[in-house]
Backbone bond lengths (Angstrom), bond angles and torsions (degrees), N, CA, C in turn:
res aa  C-N    CA-C-N  psi(-1)  N-CA   C-N-CA  omega(-1)  CA-C   N-CA-C  phi
1 M - - - 1.464 - - 1.564 110.89 -
2 R 1.270 114.41 123.44 1.540 113.34 179.26 1.463 115.26 -66.41
3 T 1.337 122.41 144.06 1.531 128.39 -175.97 1.546 100.43 -91.95
4 V 1.327 115.72 133.89 1.404 125.14 171.74 1.470 111.07 -72.58
5 I 1.303 121.58 134.42 1.480 128.74 173.86 1.466 112.26 -83.07
6 D 1.365 126.82 99.11 1.335 128.65 -167.68 1.579 113.42 -76.02
7 N 1.392 114.70 -28.92 1.440 113.69 -179.12 1.501 116.18 -87.34
8 V 1.319 116.80 6.31 1.423 125.56 175.96 1.398 115.15 -107.17
9 A 1.331 118.44 129.87 1.464 126.01 176.39 1.489 110.53 -107.39
10 A 1.258 115.21 142.91 1.592 121.72 175.85 1.522 111.78 -102.17
11 V 1.304 115.01 125.87 1.645 116.65 173.29 1.500 98.20 -108.07
12 I 1.383 112.40 127.81 1.487 122.79 170.07 1.442 106.95 -109.55
13 L 1.356 112.19 125.85 1.503 120.67 175.40 1.466 110.38 -84.36
14 A 1.288 124.76 114.21 1.433 125.63 -179.28 1.509 115.66 -144.22
15 A 1.429 113.50 33.85 1.559 119.91 -170.80 1.588 106.96 -101.56
16 G 1.322 118.37 -5.89 1.590 115.41 -170.42 1.406 114.79 -70.97
17 M 1.427 112.03 160.71 1.453 118.23 178.41 1.503 117.18 -70.17
18 G 1.333 109.13 -43.23 1.548 113.10 -175.14 1.394 115.30 69.94
19 T 1.356 120.99 43.95 1.337 123.03 -172.44 1.579 113.01 -63.72
20 R 1.409 117.42 -33.22 1.476 119.01 -178.21 1.465 114.53 -67.67
21 M 1.414 115.64 -7.80 1.518 115.41 178.22 1.661 104.12 -75.16
22 K 1.302 119.82 -16.99 1.536 120.22 176.02 1.570 103.87 62.54
23 S 1.202 121.11 44.82 1.403 126.43 179.92 1.647 111.53 -140.89
24 N 1.296 118.02 154.09 1.418 123.46 170.51 1.486 118.72 -72.80
25 K 1.440 112.27 -15.91 1.358 122.33 -171.22 1.631 108.06 -86.50
26 A 1.276 113.29 145.55 1.537 116.38 -179.62 1.445 106.71 -66.99
27 K 1.372 113.23 141.37 1.421 121.61 -169.67 1.676 110.67 -51.90
28 V 1.263 115.81 -47.09 1.442 122.57 -179.31 1.524 118.66 -67.06
29 L 1.357 110.49 -14.72 1.547 110.22 173.23 1.463 112.30 -97.17
30 H 1.231 126.01 0.22 1.543 125.29 164.39 1.526 112.60 -50.02
31 E 1.173 120.55 130.12 1.377 126.81 -174.35 1.526 119.30 -84.70
32 I 1.407 112.22 144.09 1.342 118.87 178.29 1.598 104.99 -128.67
33 I 1.347 118.34 114.55 1.446 119.76 -174.25 1.489 108.83 53.96
34 G 1.313 117.55 45.29 1.478 120.88 174.90 1.521 118.61 73.52
35 R 1.292 114.60 8.80 1.575 122.79 -178.72 1.604 109.13 -116.57
36 P 1.082 123.25 138.45 1.498 126.00 170.80 1.555 102.48 -58.59
37 M 1.358 109.72 136.58 1.536 120.91 176.81 1.597 112.39 -44.58
38 V 1.423 109.41 -50.15 1.462 115.24 -166.12 1.638 109.22 -65.48
39 T 1.277 115.27 -27.63 1.559 118.93 -175.84 1.621 105.71 -65.47
40 Y 1.242 119.79 -28.80 1.526 120.19 179.07 1.498 109.73 -65.70
41 I 1.336 117.78 -44.30 1.406 118.56 -171.14 1.554 110.82 -79.65
42 V 1.485 112.79 -27.54 1.492 119.83 174.69 1.580 105.85 -65.30
43 E 1.289 113.74 -41.21 1.563 116.52 -176.08 1.388 111.32 -66.87
44 T 1.398 119.51 -36.86 1.412 127.84 -177.42 1.562 106.63 -65.99
45 A 1.278 114.79 -50.15 1.502 124.57 -177.03 1.504 112.11 -61.18
46 R 1.315 110.88 -38.84 1.540 117.89 177.62 1.590 110.32 -61.57
47 T 1.346 112.99 -40.13 1.465 115.50 -176.60 1.608 110.36 -64.53
48 V 1.257 113.50 -27.64 1.519 120.11 178.51 1.454 115.54 -84.69
49 V 1.383 115.88 -51.19 1.434 121.03 -163.80 1.635 111.19 -117.76
50 G 1.282 114.81 2.79 1.484 114.62 177.14 1.458 112.94 72.89
51 N 1.290 116.42 -134.50 1.455 118.73 -177.54 1.549 112.79 -94.04
52 N 1.320 113.48 14.74 1.606 119.65 176.19 1.493 107.73 -86.47
53 I 1.364 117.41 64.18 1.483 118.67 177.82 1.526 108.77 -127.22
54 V 1.361 110.60 127.33 1.545 118.22 175.27 1.552 106.75 -114.57
55 L 1.333 116.02 114.02 1.547 124.68 179.28 1.498 109.89 -94.15
56 V 1.329 115.93 115.18 1.493 119.49 179.06 1.519 106.69 -82.40
57 I 1.288 117.32 120.12 1.516 116.67 176.45 1.523 111.16 -124.72
58 G 1.363 115.02 157.36 1.392 118.68 175.64 1.475 115.24 -155.79
59 N 1.360 117.65 -59.38 1.463 121.29 173.46 1.433 106.93 -64.78
60 Q 1.392 121.67 127.47 1.510 124.89 -179.80 1.493 111.20 48.21
61 A 1.316 114.26 46.92 1.475 121.07 -176.29 1.514 114.62 -53.31
62 D 1.315 116.84 -46.00 1.458 124.89 -176.93 1.573 109.35 -60.24
63 K 1.405 113.45 -47.19 1.422 121.00 -177.03 1.545 109.04 -66.56
64 V 1.325 119.41 -50.63 1.487 118.35 175.41 1.529 113.34 -54.25
65 K 1.279 114.39 -44.44 1.533 114.50 -174.86 1.559 106.81 -68.44
66 R 1.227 119.76 -40.16 1.552 121.48 176.75 1.524 110.96 -54.35
67 I 1.341 111.52 -50.29 1.474 117.92 -168.81 1.575 108.50 -68.75
68 V 1.385 115.63 -44.29 1.395 122.28 -174.05 1.576 104.39 -70.67
69 S 1.257 120.18 -44.63 1.521 126.28 177.06 1.488 112.69 -51.99
70 E 1.412 116.53 -31.84 1.470 115.93 -176.19 1.567 110.51 -69.94
71 E 1.245 114.62 -24.68 1.545 122.64 -173.88 1.492 110.16 -100.39
72 T 1.358 127.52 -34.26 1.340 124.46 -178.28 1.607 107.15 -166.03
73 D 1.332 114.80 168.16 1.421 124.76 -178.33 1.581 108.60 -97.81
74 V 1.289 115.47 121.79 1.436 123.42 172.15 1.430 113.29 -136.94
75 I 1.315 114.70 158.71 1.539 115.06 174.87 1.611 112.00 -88.67
76 F 1.263 111.95 131.58 1.489 116.74 -173.04 1.622 104.45 -103.23
77 A 1.428 107.39 140.37 1.508 116.45 169.01 1.510 106.15 -127.74
78 I 1.230 115.93 135.72 1.435 124.74 -177.61 1.527 118.87 -92.93
79 Q 1.347 126.58 116.96 1.308 127.86 172.45 1.481 108.68 -99.96
80 E 1.336 120.09 92.89 1.407 127.58 -173.18 1.533 115.24 -68.83
81 K 1.252 120.22 -27.38 1.491 120.29 174.54 1.570 104.21 -135.54
82 Q 1.342 109.64 142.65 1.490 118.07 -173.72 1.604 110.67 -84.93
83 Y 1.319 113.17 92.52 1.420 121.50 179.92 1.482 112.23 -101.27
84 G 1.354 121.86 5.68 1.338 124.21 178.35 1.599 113.29 116.43
85 T 1.250 117.73 174.38 1.353 123.90 -176.01 1.503 115.62 -75.67
86 G 1.366 117.39 -25.59 1.369 121.55 173.68 1.543 110.47 -65.44
87 H 1.392 110.15 -46.73 1.545 120.74 -178.33 1.514 105.97 -58.60
88 A 1.430 116.84 -46.84 1.467 128.63 -178.02 1.575 111.27 -45.63
89 V 1.332 111.59 -51.04 1.517 124.37 179.76 1.498 108.29 -63.09
90 L 1.363 112.48 -48.89 1.425 116.13 -172.76 1.618 112.11 -62.50
91 C 1.232 115.68 -21.53 1.461 123.20 179.23 1.573 109.17 -67.97
92 T 1.369 117.06 -21.14 1.410 118.02 -173.15 1.480 112.89 -95.63
93 Q 1.411 117.23 0.32 1.425 118.91 -174.84 1.553 115.19 -52.64
94 H 1.227 120.88 -45.52 1.487 125.52 -179.10 1.488 114.99 -80.05
95 Y 1.306 118.01 -2.98 1.504 121.20 178.92 1.485 112.27 -106.49
96 I 1.274 118.59 -8.41 1.546 120.82 -176.29 1.602 103.58 -67.14
97 P 1.356 120.01 130.64 1.420 122.92 174.52 1.527 105.03 -55.66
98 E 1.362 111.42 142.66 1.541 117.76 -177.23 1.559 113.37 -62.39
99 H 1.320 111.14 -37.60 1.563 112.33 -173.55 1.510 110.15 -78.59
100 S 1.287 117.18 -2.78 1.406 117.03 176.34 1.507 116.63 -86.75
101 N 1.350 120.55 115.84 1.469 121.52 -175.48 1.535 116.34 -106.99
102 Q 1.322 114.95 -5.35 1.477 129.65 169.79 1.517 114.72 -120.58
103 I 1.362 116.47 141.44 1.389 119.61 179.68 1.391 114.97 -128.60
104 V 1.389 118.45 126.73 1.551 120.94 179.04 1.566 100.76 -96.78
105 I 1.360 112.23 132.40 1.491 113.55 177.03 1.609 110.36 -109.94
106 L 1.269 117.66 118.08 1.475 126.12 -176.58 1.482 113.06 -109.94
107 C 1.305 118.88 171.43 1.485 125.75 177.70 1.427 111.09 -120.15
108 G 1.271 112.20 133.96 1.516 122.79 -174.96 1.470 110.06 -74.75
109 D 1.314 116.05 -11.95 1.602 115.86 174.13 1.552 112.42 -117.60
110 V 1.346 110.70 29.69 1.514 119.47 166.38 1.536 112.44 -121.90
111 P 1.310 116.74 73.64 1.460 124.58 -168.08 1.411 117.44 -73.86
112 L 1.277 118.10 -13.92 1.585 121.15 -169.43 1.464 112.31 -91.62
113 I 1.385 118.35 -8.38 1.510 127.10 -173.80 1.614 101.14 -58.03
114 T 1.259 115.14 141.49 1.566 117.44 179.12 1.493 113.41 -107.65
115 P 1.242 114.15 161.07 1.498 117.24 174.98 1.451 110.77 -55.89
116 N 1.315 120.03 -51.88 1.451 122.94 -178.31 1.414 115.64 -49.36
117 T 1.358 119.21 -41.27 1.299 124.62 178.96 1.554 117.51 -67.28
118 I 1.319 112.97 -37.99 1.492 120.18 175.61 1.544 104.39 -70.13
119 M 1.331 119.45 -44.11 1.554 118.11 177.13 1.422 112.12 -56.70
120 K 1.336 122.58 -38.83 1.498 127.58 -174.74 1.539 106.06 -68.69
121 L 1.388 118.73 -45.16 1.379 121.71 176.27 1.538 111.81 -58.28
122 I 1.372 118.64 -46.45 1.460 117.27 -175.82 1.549 110.73 -74.00
123 N 1.316 120.84 -32.99 1.448 123.03 177.15 1.528 108.36 -60.64
124 D 1.397 112.02 -56.28 1.423 123.66 179.51 1.665 112.65 -49.78
125 H 1.232 113.98 -43.53 1.509 127.24 177.71 1.506 110.66 -57.83
126 I 1.336 105.86 -51.67 1.596 111.44 -172.45 1.550 109.71 -76.03
127 K 1.394 114.01 -38.89 1.422 115.69 -177.98 1.586 115.64 -64.59
128 A 1.276 110.83 -30.86 1.615 118.42 179.94 1.595 105.91 -87.65
129 M 1.313 119.01 -9.73 1.441 122.60 178.39 1.550 109.18 61.03
130 R 1.412 111.41 46.08 1.458 110.65 -178.36 1.621 113.70 -89.66
131 D 1.186 111.83 166.17 1.555 124.49 174.61 1.635 106.84 -83.01
132 I 1.291 112.29 -45.95 1.573 122.33 -176.14 1.479 109.35 -136.13
133 S 1.193 118.98 132.19 1.492 125.81 169.82 1.512 107.53 -123.64
134 I 1.359 115.38 132.97 1.448 119.80 176.35 1.511 107.83 -113.11
135 L 1.346 112.81 137.57 1.468 117.91 173.54 1.539 106.80 -96.49
136 A 1.481 112.66 121.32 1.382 115.89 -172.40 1.538 104.28 -123.35
137 V 1.432 109.55 171.60 1.569 109.32 173.29 1.534 100.32 -151.05
138 K 1.527 113.35 148.06 1.387 112.37 178.36 1.640 106.35 -97.92
139 V 1.403 111.38 143.16 1.465 118.45 -174.66 1.514 103.96 -133.13
140 D 1.329 112.56 158.13 1.485 119.14 177.77 1.582 109.20 -78.12
141 N 1.279 114.74 -35.55 1.434 119.63 -175.88 1.592 109.14 -118.61
142 P 1.300 119.10 91.44 1.464 121.47 -175.34 1.497 117.17 -83.10
143 K 1.287 114.42 6.99 1.521 114.79 -170.10 1.510 109.12 -67.83
144 G 1.328 111.21 140.48 1.382 119.04 -171.70 1.531 130.53 87.54
145 Y 1.327 101.57 -7.19 1.545 112.36 -179.26 1.581 113.32 -113.41
146 G 1.317 110.14 161.24 1.591 111.91 178.19 1.483 104.93 -76.38
147 R 1.345 112.64 143.14 1.627 120.02 178.55 1.539 105.34 -99.96
148 I 1.378 111.94 141.38 1.444 125.74 169.15 1.522 109.02 -74.88
149 L 1.351 114.05 123.20 1.479 117.35 179.87 1.620 103.94 -104.61
150 L 1.368 107.73 133.18 1.511 114.92 -174.54 1.588 101.53 -126.52
151 D 1.315 114.61 149.34 1.538 118.42 173.81 1.621 106.46 -88.01
152 E 1.305 112.37 -168.09 1.549 117.98 179.17 1.417 115.84 -67.13
153 N 1.485 118.61 -18.36 1.363 123.59 -176.61 1.523 111.65 -103.77
154 R 1.410 113.98 10.33 1.468 122.31 178.62 1.451 112.58 74.08
155 N 1.432 120.13 14.54 1.472 121.16 179.99 1.554 100.51 -81.55
156 V 1.405 115.20 145.20 1.499 122.88 174.60 1.624 107.08 -71.35
157 T 1.357 114.57 125.17 1.450 115.79 176.93 1.529 110.06 -112.17
158 G 1.359 117.90 -9.98 1.487 115.16 178.41 1.588 109.99 167.86
159 I 1.268 113.14 176.50 1.433 121.70 173.27 1.498 107.29 -126.71
160 V 1.421 117.37 130.75 1.475 117.70 172.33 1.346 115.08 -116.81
161 E 1.339 125.69 130.78 1.356 129.99 179.61 1.427 115.96 -73.80
162 E 1.309 119.13 145.24 1.468 122.22 -179.34 1.483 120.43 -41.73
163 A 1.328 116.67 -41.25 1.336 125.45 -173.58 1.758 107.37 -75.60
164 D 1.328 116.31 -24.56 1.418 116.45 174.76 1.541 115.31 -104.95
165 A 1.329 114.80 12.83 1.497 119.52 -171.65 1.405 113.98 -86.40
166 T 1.399 126.47 140.89 1.479 126.63 176.58 1.568 101.64 -79.16
167 E 1.364 113.13 168.22 1.483 120.98 -178.18 1.616 104.44 -59.24
168 E 1.423 123.04 -39.88 1.405 120.27 -173.48 1.531 106.58 -70.56
169 Q 1.224 119.21 -33.30 1.550 122.34 -174.86 1.598 101.71 -76.37
170 K 1.227 123.95 -34.85 1.400 120.82 -180.00 1.532 115.18 -64.48
171 S 1.381 115.93 -13.90 1.479 119.23 -177.76 1.617 105.91 -89.74
172 I 1.309 118.63 -3.98 1.435 121.48 179.63 1.585 109.93 -68.50
173 R 1.287 123.62 125.49 1.522 127.92 -178.68 1.539 113.58 -89.29
174 M 1.330 116.11 -13.06 1.492 113.44 178.95 1.472 111.01 -88.24
175 I 1.245 118.29 115.31 1.517 121.11 -172.68 1.617 111.58 -112.06
176 N 1.260 109.45 157.01 1.437 117.48 172.68 1.458 113.85 -79.94
177 T 1.278 118.77 132.73 1.457 124.93 176.28 1.478 115.06 -83.76
178 G 1.362 113.30 -17.71 1.505 119.06 -176.57 1.539 111.57 84.34
179 I 1.374 112.78 22.56 1.529 119.82 -179.24 1.486 108.16 -126.31
180 Y 1.241 117.08 119.22 1.445 124.91 177.11 1.524 116.47 -129.61
181 C 1.422 114.42 169.21 1.374 125.44 173.73 1.548 101.78 -133.62
182 I 1.313 114.78 125.95 1.392 119.15 -169.76 1.658 110.68 -147.48
183 K 1.217 119.67 136.32 1.513 130.27 175.25 1.578 104.16 -57.25
184 K 1.294 115.89 123.46 1.433 122.38 -171.25 1.596 110.30 -57.28
185 D 1.276 117.07 -40.07 1.569 119.63 178.22 1.460 110.86 -64.60
186 C 1.339 113.28 -44.30 1.461 117.03 177.14 1.507 116.05 -62.83
187 L 1.205 113.77 -33.38 1.506 118.89 179.88 1.477 110.23 -68.27
188 F 1.230 119.69 -57.37 1.460 122.43 -168.83 1.670 110.25 -75.10
189 D 1.403 113.57 -23.62 1.450 115.94 177.37 1.620 104.11 -73.89
190 S 1.336 119.99 -37.01 1.489 122.70 -176.02 1.469 112.22 -74.47
191 L 1.374 115.07 -37.21 1.461 120.83 -179.99 1.461 112.97 -55.62
192 K 1.374 111.00 -38.78 1.586 118.29 -177.40 1.509 111.16 -65.58
193 K 1.273 117.70 -16.28 1.470 120.69 -172.03 1.531 113.06 -103.88
194 I 1.437 116.68 -5.88 1.378 110.75 -176.27 1.549 110.34 -83.28
195 K 1.265 114.51 162.57 1.521 121.24 -175.21 1.562 111.60 -129.56
196 S 1.280 118.94 165.00 1.364 123.82 -174.70 1.527 117.25 -104.38
197 D 1.456 110.49 35.09 1.410 116.95 -174.48 1.568 105.92 -91.76
198 N 1.198 116.55 69.41 1.495 117.47 178.28 1.632 105.64 -141.27
199 V 1.399 111.12 178.26 1.467 117.42 -178.68 1.483 110.57 -56.19
200 Q 1.236 116.21 -40.91 1.522 120.13 -174.52 1.499 115.44 -84.01
201 G 1.232 112.38 -10.46 1.572 120.15 -179.16 1.653 108.78 59.57
202 E 1.347 111.72 41.83 1.475 113.59 -179.75 1.473 107.66 -125.49
203 L 1.357 110.94 172.87 1.532 118.22 -177.25 1.518 99.05 -99.15
204 Y 1.273 115.57 105.97 1.423 124.80 175.69 1.559 117.37 -75.37
205 L 1.263 120.46 120.35 1.526 116.24 171.16 1.433 113.42 -59.56
206 T 1.334 121.10 -33.08 1.365 121.28 179.37 1.595 115.38 -59.14
207 D 1.255 117.56 -22.16 1.454 120.82 178.07 1.471 116.12 -63.87
208 I 1.286 111.51 -16.07 1.563 111.44 176.15 1.514 114.42 -71.96
209 I 1.344 115.06 -12.07 1.422 119.76 -178.88 1.606 105.10 -77.90
210 G 1.331 120.00 -50.08 1.441 122.72 175.55 1.539 110.65 -59.10
211 I 1.376 117.24 -42.95 1.479 117.95 175.49 1.528 111.64 -54.99
212 G 1.311 112.58 -56.80 1.471 120.27 173.44 1.400 119.21 -44.53
213 H 1.353 114.54 -44.10 1.606 116.70 -174.86 1.396 103.68 -71.83
214 R 1.453 125.00 -39.63 1.442 124.46 -175.72 1.625 111.06 -68.69
215 E 1.268 116.64 -21.72 1.398 120.65 -179.47 1.567 110.30 -99.10
216 G 1.302 117.94 5.60 1.428 122.18 171.04 1.608 113.63 77.87
217 K 1.212 111.57 22.54 1.558 120.70 173.61 1.493 113.36 -62.24
218 N 1.368 118.75 146.75 1.372 122.69 176.43 1.615 106.73 -83.74
219 I 1.426 115.67 104.58 1.490 122.09 -179.02 1.498 109.83 -118.35
220 G 1.237 112.86 127.79 1.518 118.34 174.59 1.604 114.08 -129.28
221 V 1.197 113.24 177.81 1.452 123.44 176.31 1.497 117.08 -131.51
222 L 1.209 119.05 136.37 1.512 123.85 173.67 1.558 102.32 -113.81
223 V 1.396 113.65 125.76 1.466 122.73 173.01 1.430 112.89 -88.80
224 G 1.304 113.15 123.02 1.505 118.35 179.06 1.467 111.47 -80.64
225 R 1.282 120.22 150.84 1.445 125.28 -172.36 1.525 113.00 -92.30
226 D 1.354 118.11 -32.42 1.556 124.23 -163.24 1.615 97.97 -105.66
227 I 1.250 118.32 99.23 1.502 120.36 178.59 1.572 111.89 -58.45
228 E 1.405 114.05 -33.70 1.517 116.34 -178.16 1.520 111.45 -58.48
229 E 1.356 117.78 -29.67 1.452 115.73 -176.19 1.527 113.62 -64.91
230 F 1.314 115.26 -19.87 1.602 116.84 -169.97 1.608 108.86 -109.66
231 I 1.417 114.70 16.48 1.431 114.50 172.34 1.548 114.70 -67.55
232 G 1.349 112.61 121.22 1.446 122.22 179.90 1.497 109.27 -85.20
233 V 1.363 119.59 138.85 1.446 115.92 172.84 1.497 111.35 -97.34
234 N 1.299 110.52 111.35 1.534 118.73 -177.58 1.567 111.93 -111.05
235 N 1.309 113.91 -22.11 1.386 118.89 178.77 1.536 111.88 -151.54
236 C 1.388 114.17 177.44 1.510 115.40 -169.78 1.516 109.61 -69.07
237 E 1.297 121.38 -24.09 1.400 120.61 171.35 1.451 117.02 -61.07
238 D 1.374 114.37 -47.53 1.423 124.81 174.89 1.588 109.66 -53.68
239 L 1.356 114.45 -46.39 1.438 124.46 -178.69 1.562 110.20 -57.23
240 K 1.230 120.09 -44.20 1.469 130.27 176.88 1.492 110.84 -60.48
241 K 1.336 108.45 -52.26 1.602 117.29 -177.23 1.523 106.74 -59.14
242 V 1.327 118.16 -47.28 1.549 124.14 -179.90 1.493 108.91 -58.86
243 E 1.308 120.41 -46.35 1.468 124.31 -174.55 1.558 106.00 -64.54
244 I 1.266 120.72 -46.23 1.492 122.09 178.11 1.561 111.18 -55.86
245 I 1.318 117.07 -41.06 1.466 118.45 179.48 1.565 110.13 -71.30
246 M 1.308 115.53 -41.90 1.462 121.62 174.01 1.469 115.11 -53.31
247 R 1.361 115.34 -44.06 1.518 120.82 177.30 1.471 110.37 -61.18
248 K 1.435 115.80 -45.90 1.465 115.77 -175.61 1.594 111.22 -63.73
249 R 1.386 111.06 -35.41 1.431 114.88 177.03 1.531 117.30 -58.72
250 L 1.390 111.62 -39.00 1.446 121.13 -179.22 1.353 111.61 -70.77
251 C 1.430 118.38 -40.91 1.446 117.97 172.68 1.472 123.19 -63.80
252 S 1.366 111.61 -36.78 1.389 118.05 174.64 1.480 116.33 -72.24
253 S 1.259 120.22 -16.96 1.517 126.97 -179.04 1.544 107.74 -88.95
254 R 1.358 120.46 -7.21 1.335 117.74 -170.25 1.610 106.14 -93.27
């Protein structure tokens, strides 16, 4: 039986519009094998951190809250306006359990992530005594994803989004999965320093990496092995792909 880590809280980002799904339904409520997508990631997080879960909701907030609450108890934080991922996490500041000094950030539209991978990230982060740990993966086609920037000594210096990347940066194959483990104090101190001076005009969560690097924080990266775990659902094709993988998992576990 896996031991729950009590001093770690999970923040799950589930407030997005999901316009590419071409549906009136909130993206995280689209179903995989008859269950809303977001319930998979909530269940996974609960396996690791117990009740220390803060779910950020926005689009169709009442409906998401009702559906998730039917299955489990979580803490809800409202992101009323979509100002980016950095702003979404900032909305959770007053909801994080006081005894939690580390925060794992997860995405409500990445339902295939496993408890084992989250545990590996937390253990790697704590063992290395880092301020920030990024979960990354190497892919053959990194188009559309944020690239992990490293210096000549393989230290993490930042993350650049596709829209802001140079041609040289676009050739980097190590991408950000959007999953992190961060010291609570470091996280909220850095979030207050990010600015919206980018192509999207949003507060990027990824900017805390550059801020942390400039301030001499201990920042590291753990590279995941199973690319399938990090598939994000952005459209109906992604949803079908994820459902096929989930069915295979269920069959192999029987």
